[in-house]
C-alpha positions in Angstrom: -20.9 -25.0 -106.7 -20.8 -28.5 -108.3 -22.6 -31.3 -106.5 -21.2 -34.9 -107.0 -23.6 -37.7 -106.4 -22.3 -41.0 -105.1 -24.3 -44.3 -105.3 -23.2 -46.2 -102.2 -22.3 -44.7 -98.9 -19.4 -46.7 -97.6 -15.8 -45.8 -96.7 -14.9 -45.2 -100.4 -17.6 -42.6 -100.7 -16.5 -41.1 -97.4 -12.9 -40.8 -98.5 -14.1 -39.4 -101.9 -16.0 -36.6 -100.1 -13.0 -35.8 -98.0 -10.8 -35.6 -101.1 -13.3 -33.4 -102.8 -13.6 -30.7 -100.1 -10.4 -28.9 -101.2 -11.9 -28.7 -104.7 -14.9 -26.9 -103.4 -17.3 -29.7 -104.2 -20.5 -30.7 -102.5 -21.8 -34.2 -102.3 -25.0 -36.2 -102.1 -25.0 -39.9 -101.2 -27.6 -42.6 -101.9 -27.4 -45.7 -99.8 -29.9 -48.3 -98.6 -28.9 -48.2 -95.0 -29.3 -45.2 -92.7 -26.0 -45.5 -90.9 -23.7 -45.7 -93.9 -20.4 -44.1 -92.9 -20.3 -41.6 -95.7 -23.4 -40.0 -94.2 -21.2 -38.6 -91.5 -19.6 -36.2 -94.1 -22.2 -35.8 -96.8 -26.0 -35.4 -96.9 -27.5 -38.8 -97.6 -30.7 -40.1 -99.2 -31.8 -43.4 -97.8 -33.4 -45.6 -100.4 -33.0 -48.8 -102.4 -30.9 -48.6 -105.6 -33.9 -49.8 -107.6 -36.3 -47.3 -106.2 -37.0 -44.8 -109.0 -38.4 -42.2 -106.6 -35.2 -42.3 -104.6 -33.1 -42.2 -107.8 -35.2 -39.3 -109.1 -34.7 -37.3 -105.8 -31.0 -38.1 -106.0 -30.7 -37.0 -109.7 -32.5 -33.7 -109.0 -29.8 -32.8 -106.4 -26.6 -33.7 -108.3 -24.7 -32.5 -111.4 -22.8 -35.7 -112.0 -23.0 -39.2 -110.5 -20.5 -41.9 -109.7 -20.2 -45.1 -107.6 -18.7 -46.3 -104.4 -19.2 -50.0 -105.2 -19.9 -52.0 -108.3 -23.1 -53.8 -107.3 -25.5 -51.0 -108.0 -27.9 -52.5 -110.5 -26.7 -51.6 -114.0 -30.3 -50.9 -114.9 -30.5 -48.2 -112.2 -27.2 -46.7 -113.5 -28.7 -46.6 -117.0 -31.9 -45.0 -115.8 -29.8 -42.4 -113.9 -27.5 -41.8 -116.9 -30.5 -40.6 -119.0 -31.0 -37.7 -116.5 -27.5 -36.8 -115.3 -23.9 -37.6 -116.5 -22.8 -40.9 -114.9 -19.2 -42.0 -114.7 -18.0 -44.7 -115.2 -20.6 -45.5 -117.9 -23.3 -48.1 -117.2 -21.7 -50.5 -119.7 -18.4 -50.6 -117.8 -20.3 -51.2 -114.6 -22.4 -54.1 -116.2 -19.2 -55.8 -117.5 -17.5 -55.6 -114.1 -20.6 -56.9 -112.3 -20.5 -60.1 -114.3 -17.4 -62.3 -113.9 -18.2 -64.2 -117.1 -18.6 -61.0 -119.2 -15.5 -59.6 -117.5 -13.3 -62.6 -118.2 -14.6 -62.9 -121.8 -13.6 -59.3 -122.3 -10.1 -60.0 -121.0 -9.8 -62.9 -123.4 -11.1 -60.8 -126.3 -8.5 -58.1 -125.7 -5.7 -60.6 -125.5 -5.2 -60.2 -121.8 -4.1 -63.6 -120.3 -6.7 -65.0 -117.9 -7.0 -68.3 -116.0 -9.3 -70.9 -117.5 -13.0 -70.5 -116.8 -16.4 -71.9 -117.7 -20.0 -70.8 -117.5 -22.0 -73.1 -115.2 -25.7 -73.6 -115.5 -26.2 -77.1 -114.1 -24.6 -79.7 -111.9 -23.7 -81.7 -115.0 -21.9 -78.7 -116.5 -20.1 -78.2 -113.2 -18.9 -81.8 -113.3 -17.7 -81.5 -116.9 -16.0 -78.2 -116.3 -14.2 -79.6 -113.2 -12.9 -82.5 -115.3 -11.7 -80.0 -118.0 -10.1 -77.4 -115.8 -8.8 -79.8 -113.1 -8.7 -79.4 -109.4 -8.3 -77.3 -107.3 -10.8 -74.9 -108.8 -13.2 -72.3 -107.5 -17.0 -72.1 -108.1 -18.2 -68.5 -107.9 -21.3 -66.5 -108.4 -21.1 -64.5 -111.6 -22.6 -61.5 -109.7 -22.6 -59.9 -106.3 -19.6 -61.7 -104.8 -16.7 -59.7 -103.3 -14.1 -60.1 -100.6 -14.3 -63.9 -100.8 -18.1 -64.1 -100.6 -20.1 -66.2 -103.0 -17.3 -68.7 -103.5 -16.6 -72.4 -103.0 -13.2 -74.0 -103.4 -13.4 -77.5 -105.0 -10.3 -79.4 -103.9 -11.2 -82.6 -105.7 -14.1 -84.1 -107.6 -15.5 -85.3 -104.3 -16.4 -81.7 -103.5 -18.7 -81.2 -106.5 -21.9 -82.1 -104.6 -21.0 -79.8 -101.7 -20.2 -77.0 -104.0 -23.5 -77.4 -105.9 -25.4 -77.6 -102.6 -23.8 -74.4 -101.5 -24.2 -72.3 -104.7 -26.2 -74.3 -107.2 -29.5 -72.5 -106.4 -27.9 -69.3 -107.7 -27.2 -70.7 -111.2 -30.6 -69.4 -112.4 -30.5 -66.1 -110.5 -27.1 -64.4 -110.5 -25.3 -67.2 -112.5 -22.2 -69.2 -111.7 -18.7 -69.5 -113.2 -16.0 -72.0 -112.5 -12.4 -70.7 -112.5 -9.2 -72.6 -112.6 -7.1 -72.2 -109.6 -3.9 -70.2 -110.1 -0.8 -71.3 -108.2 0.5 -67.7 -108.2 3.6 -66.4 -106.4 2.3 -62.8 -106.1 -0.9 -60.8 -106.2 -0.6 -57.4 -107.9 -2.9 -54.6 -108.9 -2.9 -51.6 -111.2 -4.8 -48.6 -110.0 -5.4 -46.3 -112.9 -7.5 -43.3 -114.0 -8.8 -42.2 -117.4 -10.3 -38.8 -118.0 -13.3 -37.7 -120.1 -11.0 -36.8 -122.9 -9.1 -40.1 -122.9 -6.1 -39.0 -120.8 -4.7 -42.1 -119.0 -2.5 -42.2 -115.9 -1.6 -45.0 -113.5 0.0 -45.3 -110.1 3.0 -47.6 -109.6 2.1 -51.3 -109.5 1.0 -52.4 -106.0 1.7 -55.8 -104.4 -1.1 -57.1 -102.2 -1.6 -59.8 -99.5 -5.0 -61.3 -98.7 -6.2 -63.3 -95.7 -9.4 -65.3 -96.1 -10.1 -63.5 -99.4 -9.9 -60.0 -97.8 -7.1 -57.6 -98.4 -4.7 -57.4 -95.5 -1.8 -55.3 -96.7 -0.6 -53.4 -99.8 2.9 -52.3 -100.7 3.8 -49.7 -103.3 5.8 -49.6 -105.5 5.8 -53.4 -106.0 9.3 -54.8 -106.4 8.9 -55.9 -110.1 10.9 -55.6 -113.3 10.2 -52.7 -115.6 8.9 -55.0 -118.3 6.3 -56.5 -115.9 5.2 -53.0 -114.9 4.8 -52.0 -118.5 2.8 -55.1 -119.3 0.4 -54.5 -116.4 -0.1 -50.8 -117.4 -0.7 -51.8 -121.0 -3.4 -54.3 -120.0 -5.1 -51.6 -117.9 -5.0 -49.0 -120.7 -6.4 -51.5 -123.1 -9.4 -52.2 -120.8 -10.0 -48.5 -120.1 -10.1 -47.7 -123.8 -12.3 -50.7 -124.7 -14.9 -49.7 -122.1 -14.5 -45.9 -122.8 -13.9 -45.8 -119.1 -13.9 -42.5 -117.1 -12.7 -42.5 -113.5 -10.4 -44.6 -111.4 -10.4 -48.4 -111.6 -8.2 -51.3 -110.5 -7.1 -54.3 -112.4 -6.3 -57.2 -110.1 -3.6 -59.5 -111.3 -1.9 -62.8 -110.4 1.8 -63.2 -111.1 2.8 -66.8 -111.9 6.3 -67.6 -113.1 6.7 -64.1 -114.4 3.4 -64.1 -116.3 0.5 -61.8 -115.4 -3.0 -63.2 -115.4 -6.0 -61.0 -115.0 -8.2 -61.7 -112.0 -10.8 -59.0 -112.0 -11.7 -55.4 -112.8 -13.0 -53.2 -110.0 -14.8 -50.1 -111.6 -14.2 -47.7 -108.7 -11.6 -46.4 -106.4 -9.9 -49.5 -104.8 -8.7 -50.7 -101.4 -5.3 -51.4 -102.8 -5.0 -47.7 -103.8 -5.6 -46.2 -100.3 -1.9 -45.7 -99.9 -2.2 -43.0 -102.6 -3.7 -40.6 -100.1 -0.3 -40.0 -98.4 2.0 -41.9 -100.8 1.3 -40.1 -104.1 1.3 -36.6 -105.5 -2.5 -37.1 -106.2 -4.7 -39.6 -104.4 -6.9 -42.0 -106.3 -9.9 -40.3 -104.7 -9.1 -36.8 -105.9 -8.1 -38.1 -109.4 -11.4 -40.0 -109.6 -13.3 -36.7 -109.0 -11.1 -34.8 -111.4 -11.8 -37.4 -114.1 -15.6 -37.5 -113.7 -15.7 -33.7 -113.6 -13.5 -33.3 -116.7 -10.7 -31.6 -114.8 -7.0 -32.1 -115.5 -5.7 -35.2 -114.0 -3.1 -35.0 -111.2 0.3 -36.5 -111.2 0.4 -40.2 -110.0 4.1 -40.3 -109.0 4.9 -41.7 -105.6 6.3 -39.9 -102.7 8.7 -42.4 -101.2 7.5 -45.9 -100.4 4.2 -46.8 -98.8 2.4 -49.6 -97.1 -1.3 -49.8 -96.3 -2.6 -52.1 -93.5 -6.3 -52.9 -93.4 -8.1 -53.1 -90.1 -10.8 -55.8 -90.2 -13.4 -56.3 -87.5 -12.2 -53.8 -84.9 -9.9 -50.8 -84.8 -6.5 -51.3 -83.0 -5.0 -48.6 -80.9 -3.9 -45.7 -83.1 -0.9 -44.5 -81.0 1.7 -47.0 -82.5 1.0 -45.7 -86.0 0.6 -42.1 -85.1 3.9 -42.3 -83.3 5.7 -43.0 -86.5 7.0 -40.1 -88.6 5.2 -41.4 -91.7 2.2 -42.9 -89.9 -1.3 -42.0 -91.1 -4.6 -43.2 -89.5 -8.0 -43.7 -91.1 -11.0 -44.6 -89.0 -14.1 -45.1 -91.1 -16.5 -44.4 -88.3 -18.1 -47.9 -88.5 -19.3 -50.1 -85.7 -17.1 -53.2 -85.0 -18.2 -56.4 -86.8 -16.4 -59.6 -87.7 -15.1 -59.4 -91.2 -15.9 -55.8 -91.7 -13.4 -53.2 -93.0 -13.4 -50.6 -90.3 -10.3 -48.6 -91.1 -6.7 -48.6 -92.4 -3.3 -47.2 -91.7 -0.7 -46.1 -94.2 3.0 -45.9 -93.3 5.2 -43.9 -95.6 9.0 -43.6 -95.7 11.8 -42.3 -97.9 13.5 -45.7 -98.2 12.5 -49.4 -98.2 14.5 -50.1 -95.1 13.0 -47.2 -93.1 9.5 -48.5 -94.0 10.4 -52.1 -93.0 11.7 -50.9 -89.6 8.5 -48.8 -89.1 6.3 -51.8 -90.0 8.2 -54.0 -87.6 7.7 -51.5 -84.7 4.0 -51.2 -85.5 3.6 -54.9 -85.8 5.1 -55.6 -82.4 3.2 -52.7 -80.7 -0.2 -53.9 -82.1 0.6 -57.6 -81.9 0.3 -57.8 -85.7 3.6 -59.2 -86.6 1.9 -61.8 -88.9 0.2 -59.0 -90.9 3.3 -57.0 -91.5 5.8 -59.9 -92.0 5.2 -60.5 -95.7 5.5 -56.8 -96.5 8.8 -56.5 -94.5 10.1 -59.6 -96.3 9.3 -58.0 -99.7 11.0 -54.8 -98.7 14.2 -56.6 -97.9 
């Protein structure tokens, strides 16, 4: 029986283990906290990602390794790859960990990207703000996610505050200034590439964020065929350039009909959770198929689907479970402000049926504001 190792023990690892059970797979998880939620479903080693003893113990128990999040040190991934197959490869992980390297790759491949600048000093920040204009966003090059490690500069008067907040990290994780994009829509491509180069993608997904954290996703996004084709072409180009194996997401801004690349997530992705019930093959099972060299599953949709994230605390499940196409996912996490603790997916055969189900759930859970933009997009 094949054992898959997962570096990181959060909800993505948890859902990966659940998706792998029908394939007869076993799992081992390495995480640096003892109560990581994937440990409820898979044996777990508790240790730091830089601890070679923990990595060696992990490597000895697995046949192949993958990731549940992208901030595993690339050096650790490289060390591990010299002992067991690791997918995606450490180079892809290293590029995705560094916003500057990532955006430079986008530009090199001809994928449109908002303006950006490497920032190493306050003087460079001032010059870059003058060049890119305001508003703009100062970000750490590494380790930021879900809106963390960022400072929005609304005018030149904010430069001092931005430098005070993040400047100390210029010499550690690095900083990048990004031009602000006045986008109309946020979209994502969730795609998978197999060991032999086979490429598949799920329909383009539209996303809504609140305070930098994903709130809702709708698939398929209501876009023209040409825009969908462009997005998939960008994703394929990235996957081939990185010799990528596994599932990844390319996050995109849509501004006046043009797609601009935001970031690459080298893992299964929050905006692809709807695929569990809304697609022939989920992102989680296809990721496992890819890293194991198995045939990839079909990515066609089954109806129309919306994923709602639960942040901080879990609401009552009954409103969702009472819907014919309602599906509930509790990650087994303790409540905490800003924490992703679960999600729900609602699926229907038509856009109007889904809109009506979302409205009922929104009212029942007092979350009309969360479902409103999705309902508007469906109609």
